[in-house]
C-alpha positions in Angstrom: 14.1 -2.0 -6.9 14.5 1.2 -9.3 11.7 3.0 -6.8 13.5 1.9 -4.1 17.0 3.2 -5.3 15.1 6.7 -6.3 14.0 7.5 -2.7 17.1 6.1 -1.2 19.3 8.6 -2.9 17.2 11.6 -2.8 19.2 14.2 -0.9 18.3 15.0 2.8 18.0 18.8 2.2 15.8 19.5 -0.5 16.5 23.0 -2.2 14.1 25.7 -2.8 13.5 24.8 -6.4 13.4 20.9 -6.1 10.0 19.5 -6.7 7.0 18.5 -4.6 8.5 14.9 -4.5 11.8 15.7 -3.2 10.4 17.7 -0.5 8.0 14.8 0.6 10.5 12.3 0.7 13.3 14.6 2.2 10.8 15.5 4.9 9.1 12.4 5.7 9.2 11.5 9.8 12.0 9.6 10.7 9.2 6.8 12.1 7.5 6.9 8.6 10.9 6.2 6.9 11.7 2.9 9.2 8.1 1.2 8.6 8.8 2.2 5.1 12.1 -0.1 5.1 10.7 -2.8 7.0 7.7 -3.2 4.8 9.2 -2.1 1.4 12.2 -4.6 1.6 9.3 -7.2 2.7 7.5 -6.7 -0.9 10.8 -6.8 -2.7 11.5 -10.2 -1.4 8.0 -11.1 -2.2 8.2 -9.7 -5.9 11.9 -11.0 -6.3 10.7 -14.5 -5.6 7.3 -14.6 -7.6 9.7 -12.9 -10.6 12.2 -16.0 -10.3 9.5 -18.5 -10.6 11.8 -20.2 -13.6 14.0 -21.4 -10.9 12.3 -24.8 -10.1 13.7 -25.1 -6.2 11.6 -23.0 -3.6 14.6 -23.3 -1.6 16.5 -21.7 -4.0 14.6 -19.1 -5.5 13.4 -17.6 -1.7 17.0 -17.8 -1.1 18.6 -15.8 -3.8 15.3 -13.5 -3.3 16.3 -12.9 0.5 20.2 -12.8 -0.6 19.8 -10.2 -3.6 16.6 -8.0 -1.2 19.2 -7.7 1.6 22.7 -6.8 -0.4 20.2 -4.6 -2.4 19.4 -2.6 1.1 23.0 -2.7 2.0 24.1 -1.0 -0.9 21.5 1.3 -1.0 22.5 2.3 2.8 26.5 2.6 2.0 25.7 4.7 -1.5 23.5 7.0 1.3 26.6 7.8 2.4 27.7 9.8 -0.2 24.3 11.9 -1.0 24.2 15.3 0.9 22.1 15.6 3.9 21.6 11.4 3.9 23.5 9.2 5.8 23.4 5.1 5.7 23.5 3.3 9.1 23.7 -0.3 10.3 20.4 -0.2 12.0 18.6 0.2 8.5 20.2 -2.5 7.2 19.1 -4.7 10.1 15.8 -3.2 9.3 15.7 -3.9 5.8 17.1 -7.3 6.6 14.3 -8.0 9.2 11.8 -6.9 6.5 13.1 -9.2 3.5 13.0 -11.9 6.6 9.4 -11.4 7.0 9.0 -11.0 3.3 10.2 -14.3 3.1 8.1 -16.0 5.4 5.3 -14.5 3.4 6.6 -15.7 0.3 7.0 -19.5 1.9 3.0 -19.3 2.8 1.9 -17.5 -0.7 3.5 -19.1 -3.3 
């Protein structure tokens, strides 16, 4: 989640003295960004479900993992509206949720 937060809140317009990492994130093509939205939120659900193994009910564990991932994605999109050169969109929230749903399906099969 910290990594997702880091890359989500990097300004969209890098300054000349910014690090290479900031330049790379800011200049990532839109299609790659969308693929990353989908993929990383799927991985997030898997990791959350795995880390919440102390919850005995698989249904609750998976549901909590999914809710946390979707809520986190929505908060990150809202927060991007406050970052220079970035903007949050409902489409990205939906993409995050779709990736989380795929991660949920993978968690059902794998865990």
